[in-house]
C-alpha positions, 0 to 999 in steps of 0.5 A: 079604653080598648081598641074595639070597645062598643063595636061588634068585635067586642061582643061575643057572637050571638045566634041570629034566631034566638039571641042567645050566645052561640055557645049556648044556643039550642037552636037546630042547625040550618038544613043542608042544601043538597045538589041534585045528582043530575048536576054532579059528576062522580069520577071512578078510579081503581087504585092499588094500595100496599100489599097489592090491595085494590080499591075503587075510589069515587071522587068528585062528590062534595060532601057539603052537597051530598049525604056521602054516608047514606050513599056509602051504605047503598054502594056497599050493599050493592057491591057486597064489599066493605068500604070507607068514607075519607074526607071527600071521597069514597073507597070500596074494596075491590074493583067494583067499577061496573056495579058502582057505575050502574048504581050511580047512573040509576041514582041520576049521577053523571059518571066518568072513568 
């Protein structure tokens, strides 16, 4: 007899909605709960990279509570500069603090830096 025979740990996990195995379940993922911008504060900083390149870093916005890819597109279009999305922050090429600050305030975010 196995140690966990007949318990919930002995069985493979199943979907809560359809009852299928989680590996084969076709249910859509639960919707993302977004935090309103008024309750968040973005922290702006200018950082220097190798070879003298300057980037504007936007930190303090949780990737689980925001649509960071959409925000990145808006920021890149407003600044006319390239940028990238790191694991939990956004980087824009150049010193873009004033433009980023104006856009984030217009979207309702609190801004520091």
